[in-house]
C-alpha positions in Angstrom: -9.7 -107.6 -36.2 -12.4 -109.8 -37.7 -15.1 -108.0 -39.7 -18.6 -109.3 -38.9 -20.2 -110.7 -42.0 -23.5 -109.1 -43.0 -26.6 -111.1 -42.3 -27.9 -112.8 -45.5 -31.4 -113.5 -46.7 -32.9 -115.1 -49.8 -36.4 -114.1 -50.9 -38.7 -116.5 -52.5 -41.7 -114.6 -53.9 -41.3 -111.2 -55.6 -44.6 -109.7 -54.5 -45.3 -106.5 -52.6 -44.3 -107.8 -49.1 -41.2 -109.6 -50.2 -40.0 -106.6 -52.2 -40.7 -104.1 -49.4 -39.0 -106.1 -46.7 -36.1 -106.9 -49.0 -35.5 -103.2 -49.7 -35.6 -102.2 -46.1 -33.3 -105.1 -45.0 -30.9 -104.1 -47.8 -30.8 -100.6 -46.4 -30.1 -102.0 -43.0 -27.0 -103.8 -44.3 -28.4 -107.3 -44.9 -26.9 -109.1 -47.9 -29.7 -110.0 -50.3 -29.0 -113.3 -52.0 -31.4 -115.0 -54.4 -34.6 -113.2 -55.3 -36.8 -115.9 -56.8 -40.1 -115.3 -58.7 -42.2 -117.3 -61.1 -40.5 -115.6 -64.1 -37.1 -114.1 -64.6 -38.7 -110.8 -65.6 -40.6 -110.6 -62.3 -37.4 -111.5 -60.4 -35.4 -108.8 -62.2 -38.1 -106.3 -61.5 -38.0 -107.2 -57.8 -34.2 -106.9 -57.7 -34.4 -103.4 -59.2 -37.0 -102.5 -56.5 -34.9 -104.0 -53.7 -31.7 -102.6 -55.0 -29.8 -105.9 -54.7 -30.1 -109.6 -55.2 -29.6 -112.4 -57.7 -32.8 -112.7 -59.8 -33.9 -116.3 -60.5 -36.9 -117.8 -62.2 -38.2 -120.4 -59.7 -36.3 -122.0 -56.7 -32.8 -123.3 -57.3 -29.9 -124.4 -55.2 -28.4 -121.0 -54.9 -31.1 -120.0 -52.4 -29.3 -122.1 -49.8 -26.4 -119.7 -49.9 -28.3 -117.5 -47.4 -28.8 -118.5 -43.8 -32.4 -117.1 -43.8 -34.9 -117.8 -46.4 -38.0 -115.6 -46.6 -41.0 -117.2 -48.3 -43.3 -114.4 -49.4 -45.7 -116.1 -51.8 -49.5 -116.4 -51.8 -50.9 -118.6 -48.9 -52.0 -121.4 -51.2 -48.6 -122.1 -52.5 -46.4 -121.8 -49.3 -46.6 -125.5 -48.6 -45.6 -126.4 -52.2 -42.6 -123.9 -52.0 -41.6 -125.5 -48.7 -41.8 -129.0 -50.4 -39.7 -127.8 -53.2 -37.1 -126.3 -50.9 -37.0 -129.6 -49.0 -36.7 -131.7 -52.1 -33.9 -129.6 -53.5 -32.0 -128.8 -50.4 -32.4 -131.8 -48.2 -29.5 -131.8 -45.6 -28.5 -128.3 -46.8 -31.5 -126.9 -44.9 -30.1 -128.1 -41.6 -29.4 -125.0 -39.5 -31.2 -122.6 -41.9 -34.1 -120.4 -40.9 -37.2 -120.3 -43.1 -39.8 -117.6 -42.5 -43.1 -117.1 -44.2 -45.1 -113.8 -44.2 -48.7 -115.2 -44.2 -51.0 -113.6 -41.7 -53.5 -116.5 -41.7 -51.2 -119.5 -41.7 -48.8 -120.7 -38.9 -45.4 -122.2 -39.2 -46.7 -125.8 -39.6 -47.2 -125.1 -43.3 -43.4 -125.2 -43.5 -43.2 -128.7 -42.0 -41.3 -130.2 -44.9 -38.3 -127.9 -44.3 -38.5 -128.6 -40.6 -38.1 -132.3 -41.4 -34.8 -131.4 -43.1 -33.5 -129.6 -40.0 -34.5 -126.0 -40.7 -36.1 -123.8 -38.1 -39.4 -122.4 -39.2 -41.6 -119.4 -38.2 -44.3 -117.1 -39.5 -43.7 -113.4 -39.4 -46.5 -111.2 -40.5 -46.4 -107.4 -40.5 -49.8 -105.8 -39.7 -49.5 -103.4 -42.5 -50.9 -102.9 -46.0 -48.5 -103.0 -49.0 -49.5 -101.2 -52.1 -46.4 -102.2 -54.2 -45.6 -98.5 -54.7 -42.7 -97.7 -52.5 -42.2 -99.1 -49.0 -44.7 -98.2 -46.3 -43.5 -97.1 -42.9 -42.9 -100.1 -40.7 -41.9 -98.2 -37.6 -44.2 -99.0 -34.7 -46.1 -101.7 -36.7 -46.9 -105.0 -35.1 -45.2 -108.1 -36.4 -47.1 -111.2 -35.3 -44.6 -114.0 -34.9 -44.8 -117.7 -33.9 -42.8 -120.9 -34.6 -39.6 -122.6 -33.7 -37.5 -120.9 -31.1 -34.4 -120.3 -33.3 -36.5 -118.9 -36.2 -38.6 -116.8 -33.8 -35.4 -115.1 -32.5 -34.4 -114.3 -36.1 -37.9 -113.0 -36.9 -38.1 -110.8 -33.8 -34.7 -109.4 -34.7 -35.8 -108.5 -38.2 -39.0 -106.9 -36.8 -37.1 -104.8 -34.4 -34.5 -103.8 -37.0 -37.3 -102.6 -39.2 -38.6 -100.5 -36.3 -41.6 -102.8 -35.7 -43.0 -104.3 -32.6 -42.7 -108.1 -32.5 -45.7 -109.8 -30.8 -46.0 -113.5 -30.0 -49.2 -115.2 -31.1 -50.3 -118.8 -30.7 -50.4 -120.8 -33.9 -54.0 -121.7 -33.5 -54.9 -118.0 -33.2 -53.4 -116.9 -36.5 -56.8 -117.1 -38.5 -58.5 -115.0 -35.8 -55.6 -112.5 -35.8 -55.8 -112.2 -39.6 -59.6 -111.8 -39.5 -59.1 -108.8 -37.2 -56.9 -107.3 -39.8 -59.5 -107.9 -42.5 -62.1 -106.1 -40.4 -59.8 -103.1 -39.9 -58.5 -102.9 -43.5 -60.3 -104.7 -46.3 -63.8 -104.6 -44.7 -63.3 -101.0 -43.7 -62.5 -100.1 -47.3 -65.7 -102.0 -48.5 -67.8 -100.0 -46.0 -66.2 -96.7 -47.1 -66.8 -97.4 -50.8 -70.4 -98.5 -50.1 -70.9 -95.2 -48.3 -69.5 -93.3 -51.3 -71.7 -95.2 -53.7 -74.7 -94.4 -51.5 -73.9 -90.7 -51.6 -73.5 -90.9 -55.4 -76.9 -92.5 -55.6 -78.2 -89.5 -53.6 -76.7 -87.1 -56.2 -73.2 -86.3 -55.1 -70.1 -86.5 -57.4 -67.6 -89.2 -56.4 -65.0 -86.7 -55.4 -67.4 -84.9 -53.1 -68.7 -88.1 -51.6 -65.2 -89.4 -51.0 -64.0 -86.2 -49.4 -67.0 -86.1 -47.1 -66.7 -89.6 -45.8 -62.9 -89.7 -45.5 -63.1 -86.6 -43.3 -65.8 -88.2 -41.2 -63.9 -91.5 -40.9 -60.6 -89.9 -40.0 -62.3 -87.9 -37.2 -63.9 -91.0 -35.8 -60.6 -93.0 -35.9 -58.8 -90.1 -34.2 -61.4 -90.0 -31.5 -61.2 -93.8 -31.1 -57.4 -93.5 -30.6 -57.7 -90.6 -28.1 -60.9 -91.4 -26.3 -61.6 -95.1 -26.6 -64.5 -96.9 -28.3 -67.4 -95.8 -26.2 -66.8 -92.1 -26.3 -65.9 -92.2 -30.0 -69.1 -94.1 -31.0 -71.3 -91.8 -33.0 -74.5 -92.0 -35.1 -78.1 -92.8 -34.3 -77.5 -96.3 -32.9 -75.1 -94.9 -30.3 -78.0 -92.6 -29.2 -80.6 -95.3 -29.3 -82.4 -93.4 -32.1 -84.1 -96.5 -33.5 -86.6 -94.5 -35.6 -83.6 -93.1 -37.7 -82.2 -96.6 -38.0 -85.5 -97.9 -39.3 -85.5 -95.0 -41.8 -82.0 -96.0 -43.0 -83.1 -99.6 -43.5 -86.1 -98.5 -45.5 -83.9 -96.2 -47.7 -81.4 -99.0 -48.3 -84.1 -101.2 -49.8 -83.8 -99.2 -53.1 -80.2 -100.5 -53.5 -78.9 -104.1 -54.1 -79.6 -106.4 -51.1 -76.0 -106.5 -49.9 -76.2 -102.8 -48.7 -79.1 -103.5 -46.4 -77.7 -106.8 -45.2 -74.4 -105.2 -44.4 -76.0 -102.3 -42.6 -78.0 -104.7 -40.4 -75.0 -107.0 -39.7 -72.7 -104.1 -38.8 -75.5 -102.6 -36.6 -75.8 -105.9 -34.7 -72.0 -106.1 -34.4 -71.9 -102.5 -33.1 -74.5 -103.4 -30.5 -72.4 -106.4 -29.4 -69.1 -104.6 -29.1 -70.0 -101.0 -28.2 -73.4 -100.9 -26.5 -73.6 -100.8 -22.7 -76.7 -103.1 -22.9 -76.1 -105.3 -26.0 -79.1 -107.6 -25.4 -81.6 -104.7 -25.3 -80.2 -103.1 -28.4 -80.1 -106.3 -30.3 -83.8 -106.9 -29.5 -84.6 -103.4 -30.8 -82.7 -104.1 -34.0 -84.5 -107.4 -34.5 -87.8 -105.6 -34.3 -86.6 -103.1 -37.0 -85.3 -105.9 -39.2 -88.6 -107.8 -39.0 -90.5 -104.6 -40.0 -87.9 -104.1 -42.8 -88.5 -107.6 -44.2 -92.3 -107.1 -44.1 -92.0 -103.8 -45.9 -89.8 -105.5 -48.5 -92.4 -108.3 -49.1 -95.1 -105.6 -49.4 -93.2 -103.7 -52.0 -92.4 -107.0 -53.8 -96.1 -107.9 -53.9 -97.0 -104.5 -55.3 -94.4 -104.7 -58.1 
């Protein structure tokens, strides 16, 4: 009886995503080939994290020993890595699958390996990676697009990891990634801004963080269970524009970004949550005009 050979993958890029996916794939029985990083020390560190692999400084010909090559490097160097793979591999790339993990870029950034006969795709897990351990990937969305053969491999990887593969048009990748930025990075900025506001009001950081995290978790829980409109809370959801005006006046004592963000998020909330966005946006514009006038008055008195 023939024994089925394990699936093989080489990893170019020893960052958080590459290490995490490498470790999970190794646990699932994949054979980890070359693990390439900018320095040998970084590559060795990644191999220790993954639990397997051949550490290499930079890309070399050994990477072509694996059928699948995972490019997990910063967005601005994916194209140059693809160029290097094409220059070094040439015809050896024919029949290979090359995947990159960028959320914002599509498979066209791998055009140079396509020209050598490789199938290319992008495979982005909608998940944050801290670099400490491997986050749970079960149930997470993996946005995938590219060449048919590579897409099949990417979808298989996503399912093996417990994720949900979702097809996305190449032209929509930036919008998809911007949505993730709203829900993760921008959410963190808003949370930290709120903490700093409470600290300005006299709270200790630990108290402020605990208070706002509890509030945020409750809202997210309600959003999941009840939907956006029923979960929406706060003065704007009630049309209490006097309180909103008071918030804007109070925020003028902080650096301008706090007030600007409050106004922008209020307008966004009106657009995506209000039953009558136009009327709410008109009310918010009236408040903003009064806020600008107040700011000019205070500036003139200074």
